C-alpha positions as CSV (number, residue, x, y, z in Angstrom):
1,M,164.8,99.8,53.5
2,T,161.5,100.5,55.2
3,K,160.4,104.0,55.9
4,S,160.1,105.0,59.5
5,T,156.6,105.3,60.8
6,T,157.5,108.7,62.3
7,S,158.4,110.3,59.0
8,K,155.8,112.4,57.3
9,D,154.9,112.4,53.6
10,P,155.3,115.9,52.1
11,E,151.7,115.8,50.7
12,D,150.4,115.1,54.2
13,T,152.4,118.0,55.6
14,M,151.0,120.3,52.9
15,A,147.5,119.2,53.6
16,H,147.9,120.0,57.3
17,F,149.4,123.4,56.5
18,D,146.5,124.3,54.2
19,F,144.1,123.2,56.9
20,F,145.6,125.4,59.6
21,K,145.7,128.4,57.1
22,K,142.0,127.9,56.5
23,F,141.3,127.5,60.1
24,K,143.2,130.7,61.0
25,R,141.0,132.6,58.5
26,F,137.8,131.0,59.8
27,N,135.3,133.6,61.3
28,P,132.8,131.9,63.6
29,L,130.3,134.8,63.1
30,E,130.6,134.6,59.3
31,P,127.4,132.9,57.8
32,S,128.0,129.6,56.5
33,M,125.5,127.3,54.9
34,G,127.5,124.2,56.1
35,I,127.5,125.3,59.7
36,L,123.8,126.2,59.5
37,G,123.0,122.8,58.0
38,F,125.1,121.0,60.7
39,F,123.2,123.0,63.4
40,L,119.8,122.1,61.9
41,V,120.6,118.4,61.5
42,S,122.1,118.3,65.1
43,L,118.9,119.9,66.4
44,L,116.6,117.5,64.6
45,F,118.7,114.5,65.9
46,I,118.4,115.7,69.5
47,S,114.7,116.4,69.1
48,C,114.2,112.7,68.0
49,F,115.2,111.6,71.5
50,Y,112.8,113.9,73.3
51,Y,109.9,113.4,71.0
52,M,110.3,109.8,70.0
53,D,107.2,108.6,68.2
54,Y,105.6,105.8,70.2
55,H,105.4,103.5,67.1
56,T,109.2,103.4,67.2
57,V,109.1,102.4,70.9
58,D,106.5,99.8,70.0
59,R,108.9,98.0,67.5
60,G,110.9,96.5,70.4
61,I,113.1,99.1,72.2
62,T,114.0,98.5,75.8
63,W,114.3,101.9,77.2
64,L,116.0,102.6,80.6
65,G,114.0,99.9,82.3
66,F,110.8,100.4,80.2
67,S,110.0,97.6,77.7
68,S,107.8,97.4,74.7
69,I,105.8,94.4,73.6
70,P,104.3,93.5,70.3
71,S,101.1,95.3,69.4
72,S,99.1,92.4,67.8
73,P,97.0,90.1,70.1
74,E,98.9,87.0,68.6
75,A,102.2,88.4,69.2
76,A,101.2,89.5,72.7
77,A,99.9,86.0,73.5
78,A,103.1,84.5,72.3
79,N,105.0,86.9,74.5
80,L,102.8,86.0,77.6
81,S,103.2,82.2,77.1
82,V,106.9,82.2,77.8
83,S,106.5,83.3,81.5
84,L,104.8,81.9,84.5
85,G,101.3,83.0,85.1
86,F,100.4,84.6,88.5
87,L,97.4,82.3,88.7
88,D,99.5,79.2,88.1
89,E,100.3,76.9,91.0
90,G,103.9,77.9,90.7
91,G,102.9,81.6,90.7
92,D,102.2,81.7,94.3
93,G,105.6,83.2,95.2
94,C,105.4,85.9,92.5
95,D,105.4,89.5,93.9
96,V,103.1,91.3,91.5
97,F,104.1,94.7,92.9
98,D,107.7,94.2,91.8
99,G,107.8,95.0,88.1
100,N,108.1,97.5,85.3
101,W,105.9,99.6,83.1
102,V,105.7,98.2,79.6
103,W,104.4,99.8,76.5
104,D,101.2,98.0,75.2
105,E,99.5,99.2,72.0
106,S,96.3,97.4,73.0
107,Y,95.8,99.9,75.9
108,P,93.9,101.7,77.2
109,L,91.1,99.3,78.2
110,Y,88.4,101.9,77.6
111,Q,88.0,105.5,76.4
112,S,86.8,108.3,78.7
113,Q,84.2,109.4,76.2
114,D,82.6,106.0,76.4
115,C,82.3,106.0,80.2
116,P,79.4,108.2,81.7
117,F,80.5,107.2,85.2
118,M,83.4,109.5,85.5
119,D,84.0,113.0,87.0
120,D,84.9,115.8,84.6
121,G,88.1,116.3,86.6
122,F,89.6,112.9,85.4
123,R,88.7,113.3,81.8
124,C,92.1,114.7,80.7
125,T,91.8,114.0,77.0
126,E,88.3,115.6,76.8
127,N,89.7,118.5,78.9
128,G,92.3,119.4,76.4
129,R,95.3,117.1,76.9
130,H,96.7,116.2,73.5
131,D,99.2,113.5,74.2
132,S,98.0,109.9,75.0
133,F,101.3,108.3,75.8
134,Y,100.2,108.0,79.4
135,T,97.4,105.6,78.5
136,K,99.7,103.1,76.8
137,W,101.7,101.7,79.7
138,R,100.9,98.4,81.4
139,W,102.2,97.1,84.6
140,Q,104.3,94.0,84.2
141,P,105.6,92.0,87.2
142,K,109.1,90.7,86.8
143,D,108.6,87.1,87.7
144,C,105.1,86.3,86.3
145,N,102.3,87.5,84.1
146,L,99.1,89.0,85.3
147,P,95.8,87.6,83.8
148,R,94.4,89.9,81.2
149,F,91.6,92.0,82.6
150,D,88.2,90.5,81.6
151,A,85.3,92.8,82.5
152,R,82.6,90.2,81.9
153,K,84.5,87.6,84.0
154,M,84.9,90.0,86.8
155,L,81.2,90.9,86.7
156,E,80.3,87.3,86.8
157,K,82.6,86.8,89.9
158,L,80.9,89.9,91.5
159,R,77.4,88.6,90.8
160,N,75.1,89.3,93.9
161,R,78.1,91.0,95.6
162,R,79.3,94.3,96.9
163,V,82.6,96.0,96.2
164,V,83.2,98.9,98.5
165,F,86.0,101.6,98.4
166,V,86.5,103.7,101.5
167,G,89.0,106.6,101.7
168,D,90.0,109.9,100.1
169,S,89.6,111.3,96.6
170,I,92.5,109.1,95.3
171,G,90.3,106.2,96.4
172,R,87.4,107.8,94.3
173,N,89.9,107.9,91.4
174,Q,90.3,104.1,91.6
175,W,86.5,103.5,92.2
176,E,85.6,105.5,89.0
177,S,88.3,103.6,87.2
178,L,86.7,100.3,88.1
179,L,83.3,101.6,87.1
180,C,84.6,102.4,83.7
181,M,86.4,99.1,83.3
182,L,83.5,97.0,84.2
183,S,81.0,99.2,82.3
184,S,83.0,98.6,79.1
185,A,81.4,95.1,78.9
186,I,77.8,96.4,79.2
187,P,76.4,97.8,76.0
188,N,73.3,99.2,77.7
189,K,74.8,101.7,80.1
190,T,71.3,102.6,81.5
191,S,71.3,99.3,83.2
192,I,74.0,100.7,85.5
193,Y,72.7,103.5,87.8
194,E,73.2,105.1,91.2
195,V,70.7,103.5,93.6
196,N,69.7,106.8,95.1
197,G,69.5,108.7,91.9
198,N,72.5,110.9,92.7
199,P,74.8,112.3,90.0
200,I,78.3,111.4,90.1
201,T,80.0,114.5,91.6
202,K,83.0,114.8,93.8
203,H,81.0,116.4,96.6
204,S,78.8,113.4,97.5
205,G,79.5,111.6,100.8
206,F,78.8,108.2,99.2
207,L,77.7,106.8,95.9
208,V,76.5,103.3,95.1
209,F,76.3,102.1,91.5
210,K,74.4,99.0,90.7
211,F,75.0,96.7,87.7
212,K,71.4,95.5,87.2
213,D,72.3,92.5,85.1
214,Y,74.5,91.1,87.7
215,N,72.9,92.4,90.8
216,C,76.2,93.7,92.1
217,T,77.1,97.1,93.4
218,V,80.4,99.1,93.2
219,E,80.4,101.7,96.1
220,Y,82.4,104.7,97.3
221,Y,82.3,106.2,100.8
222,R,84.3,109.4,101.3
223,S,86.2,109.1,104.5
224,P,89.7,110.7,104.0
225,F,90.8,109.9,107.6
226,L,88.8,106.6,108.1
227,V,88.0,107.8,111.6
228,G,85.3,110.2,113.0
229,Q,85.5,113.9,112.5
230,G,83.5,116.4,114.6
231,R,83.3,119.5,116.7
232,A,85.8,119.9,119.5
233,P,84.5,119.1,123.0
234,S,83.6,121.8,125.4
235,G,86.6,123.4,127.1
236,A,89.0,122.8,124.2
237,P,91.4,125.6,123.3
238,K,90.0,128.2,120.9
239,K,92.4,127.3,118.1
240,V,90.8,123.8,118.0
241,K,88.1,124.2,115.3
242,V,87.4,120.4,114.7
243,T,88.9,117.1,116.0
244,L,89.6,113.7,114.5
245,K,88.5,111.0,116.9
246,V,91.4,108.7,116.3
247,D,89.9,106.0,118.6
248,R,86.5,105.9,116.8
249,I,85.8,104.6,113.2
250,D,84.0,106.8,110.8
251,W,80.2,107.0,111.2
252,T,79.5,105.4,107.8
253,S,81.3,102.2,108.9
254,N,78.0,100.4,109.4
255,K,77.5,100.6,105.6
256,W,80.9,99.0,104.8
257,R,80.7,96.1,107.1
258,D,78.9,93.5,105.0
259,A,80.8,94.2,101.8
260,D,82.3,91.2,99.9
261,V,85.4,93.3,98.8
262,L,86.4,96.2,101.0
263,V,89.3,98.4,99.8
264,F,90.6,101.1,102.3
265,N,92.9,103.9,101.4
266,A,94.3,106.9,103.4
267,G,97.3,109.2,103.6
268,H,96.8,112.2,101.4
269,W,94.9,114.2,104.1
270,W,97.2,112.9,106.9
271,N,99.6,115.9,106.8
272,Y,100.2,119.1,108.8
273,G,98.6,121.4,106.1
274,K,95.2,119.5,106.1
275,T,95.1,119.0,109.9
276,I,96.7,121.1,112.5
277,R,97.3,124.2,110.3
278,E,93.6,124.2,109.6
279,G,92.7,123.9,113.3
280,C,92.0,120.2,113.1
281,Y,93.5,118.5,116.2
282,F,93.3,114.9,117.4
283,Q,91.0,113.5,120.1
284,E,90.9,110.3,122.2
285,G,87.9,109.8,124.4
286,E,87.0,113.3,125.6
287,E,90.6,114.6,125.6
288,V,92.1,116.7,122.8
289,K,95.7,115.6,122.4
290,M,97.2,119.0,121.6
291,N,100.7,117.6,121.4
292,M,100.0,114.5,119.3
293,S,101.9,114.5,116.0
294,V,100.2,113.8,112.6
295,E,102.3,110.7,112.3
296,S,101.2,109.4,115.7
297,A,97.6,110.2,115.0
298,Y,97.7,108.4,111.6
299,R,99.2,105.3,113.4
300,R,96.4,105.4,116.1
301,S,93.7,105.7,113.5
302,L,95.0,102.7,111.6
303,E,95.0,100.7,114.9
304,T,91.4,101.8,115.3
305,V,90.5,100.5,111.8
306,M,92.3,97.2,112.6
307,D,90.3,96.8,115.8
308,W,87.1,97.5,113.9
309,I,87.9,94.9,111.3
310,G,88.7,92.3,114.0
311,S,85.4,92.9,115.9
312,Q,82.9,93.8,113.1
313,V,84.1,92.1,109.8
314,N,83.8,88.5,108.9
315,T,87.1,88.2,107.0
316,S,86.2,84.7,105.8
317,K,83.4,86.3,103.8
318,T,84.8,89.8,103.2
319,Y,88.2,90.3,101.4
320,V,89.7,93.4,103.0
321,L,92.6,95.2,101.3
322,F,94.6,98.3,102.1
323,R,95.9,100.3,99.2
324,T,99.1,102.1,100.0
325,Y,99.9,105.8,99.5
326,S,99.8,107.0,95.7
327,A,102.8,109.1,94.8
328,V,102.4,112.8,94.0
329,H,104.7,114.6,91.5
330,F,104.7,118.4,92.2
331,R,107.8,120.2,91.0
332,G,108.7,123.7,92.0
333,G,106.2,123.9,94.8
334,D,103.1,122.2,96.2
335,W,99.5,122.0,95.1
336,N,98.8,125.5,96.5
337,S,102.2,127.1,95.8
338,G,102.8,126.8,92.2
339,G,103.9,123.2,91.9
340,G,103.4,121.6,88.5
341,C,103.6,118.5,86.3
342,H,101.9,119.7,83.1
343,L,105.0,119.1,80.9
344,E,105.4,115.5,81.9
345,T,104.6,113.1,79.0
346,L,106.8,110.1,79.9
347,P,107.4,108.0,83.1
348,V,110.5,108.5,85.0
349,L,113.4,107.1,83.1
350,G,115.9,105.4,85.3
351,S,115.9,104.9,89.1
352,V,113.3,106.3,91.5
353,P,113.4,106.9,95.2
354,V,113.0,103.8,97.4
355,S,109.4,103.7,98.3
356,D,109.8,102.2,101.8
357,S,111.1,105.6,102.9
358,D,107.6,107.1,102.5
359,S,106.3,107.7,106.0
360,H,102.7,106.7,105.2
361,F,103.8,103.3,103.8
362,K,106.1,102.7,106.8
363,I,103.4,103.5,109.3
364,L,100.9,101.2,107.6
365,F,103.4,98.5,107.3
366,D,104.4,98.8,111.0
367,V,100.9,98.6,112.2
368,L,100.3,95.5,110.1
369,T,103.4,93.9,111.3
370,M,102.6,94.6,114.9
371,R,99.2,93.0,114.5
372,S,100.5,90.0,112.5
373,N,99.7,87.6,115.2
374,Q,96.0,88.6,115.2
375,S,93.6,86.6,113.0
376,Q,92.1,89.6,111.2
377,V,95.5,90.7,109.8
378,M,96.2,87.3,108.3
379,N,93.2,87.6,106.0
380,L,94.0,91.2,104.8
381,G,95.4,92.1,101.3
382,L,97.8,94.8,100.5
383,L,97.7,96.8,97.3
384,K,101.3,98.1,97.2
385,V,100.9,100.9,94.6
386,T,103.4,103.4,96.1
387,N,106.5,102.2,94.3
388,M,104.8,101.6,90.9
389,T,103.3,105.1,91.0
390,L,106.6,106.8,91.8
391,W,107.5,106.2,88.1
392,R,104.4,107.8,86.7
393,K,105.0,111.5,86.8
394,D,103.2,111.7,83.4
395,G,99.9,110.4,84.4
396,H,98.4,113.2,86.6
397,A,95.6,115.5,85.7
398,S,97.9,118.6,85.9
399,V,95.9,121.5,84.3
400,Y,93.4,119.3,82.7
401,Y,90.8,118.9,85.4
402,L,88.2,121.8,85.1
403,G,86.0,120.1,82.5
404,P,85.7,120.2,78.7
405,K,84.1,123.7,78.6
406,A,86.4,125.5,81.0
407,G,89.7,124.7,79.4
408,P,93.0,124.2,81.1
409,A,93.5,125.5,84.6
410,S,96.2,128.0,85.6
411,L,99.7,126.8,85.7
412,H,99.8,127.9,89.4
413,R,96.8,125.6,90.3
414,Q,97.9,122.2,89.0
415,D,96.7,118.8,90.2
416,C,99.7,116.4,90.4
417,S,97.9,114.0,92.9
418,H,95.0,112.7,91.0
419,W,95.2,110.6,87.9
420,C,93.9,111.0,84.4
421,L,91.4,108.2,83.4
422,P,92.1,105.9,81.6
423,G,95.4,105.7,83.3
424,V,97.4,104.6,86.2
425,P,94.5,103.6,88.5
426,D,93.4,101.1,85.9
427,S,96.5,99.2,86.8
428,W,95.6,99.0,90.5
429,N,92.3,97.5,89.5
430,E,94.0,94.9,87.2
431,L,96.0,94.0,90.3
432,L,92.8,93.8,92.4
433,Y,91.3,91.5,89.6
434,A,94.3,89.3,89.8
435,L,94.3,89.1,93.7
436,L,90.6,88.3,93.6
437,L,91.1,85.4,91.2
438,K,94.1,84.2,93.1
439,R,92.1,84.3,96.4
440,E,89.3,82.2,94.7
441,S,91.9,79.7,93.3
442,L,93.6,79.2,96.6
443,G,90.2,78.7,98.3
444,R,89.3,76.0,95.8
445,R,92.8,74.4,96.1
446,N,92.5,74.3,99.9
447,S,88.9,72.9,99.8
448,T,90.1,70.0,97.7
449,T,93.3,69.2,99.8
450,P,92.6,66.2,102.0
451,S,93.0,67.0,105.7
452,Q,96.0,65.4,107.4
């Protein structure tokens, strides 16, 4: 007869009894080498997740939306060949701004110590930052592959041309990134120079760097609002110190007009703290609009820029682009109230907020949509970096912006707006490179298409 499954073997019963007797005598405060060993092994195991060596990531782990790719050029080429290229005819419908950050051992595209055309404030590695993970991520669209950045090829495309960046200091961040990316192909760095002999400092109103061998210039014009700024008109209230003339383009606009590539950005100065709280109000004509909100003034300024493009810029010659707002990542406060990001060494893992909720992006998009029936808008490009930068809390200068000799800044005065170089802005310029090649390709295709 078979034994019932519910019956218990006497030896099992005895074993359980002995276990409970031992458990009863167990004192959790009593030292035990086994417990100590278990604790140390557990701690080591958990630490591996927080401080995973990037070579492990590189061997093929897909990590919460972030992917790795092979490190060798041959393996990378094989990986790229399986997908559609953005420059291919079938790549026209690919949204290059919809993608993920992927680990790429072949990055960065340059080293900061090899680029003399960079502010000390962006040289994070030279300023004491020890981790380099933030330099190893490459932007990968979901539905196509971007062309690999080729500095010599881009310089050839820019021969006898002008590239102009207009905007705030984040625009300067992108401008310096492009200078470094292009100069990586030039062994003789003395053949690249500022045409007026000015040093590369963050306080200059504008800087024009010439690549002598290609007779091209890469220029930056500081205009954080894109519109004119000046003294308040007579009769204005005393609290009005300066005004933003939202119906007049910035006075340096005559220098931008004939550029071949013109990249605008604005947004980081369009907030209450940098305008109304500082006594900076908004003016139309001779009237100071005391009740105009920052959002309304920003919208009006963008309309002014659009009007200027329509009347002053030949968009058949000049490729005009707007780069959208770049995300900031202050935690525990703002830039002037103790906010920080110095402990961030990896991108956001998992979901991020929907970028369309950002007010700057929405206002820009609304203005473009409203003007969509006007010819100048049809030829504008949009560098939509807002969403891709939301992931990159790891890429900011944080406390590493004072220069190599000064050491890290105070934890209470961090920079979680600007980006380390090499770093995130390089990806914006890779996208700019791809869009320029695409525009040229479409132009050739349209010129060879027989008219109906």
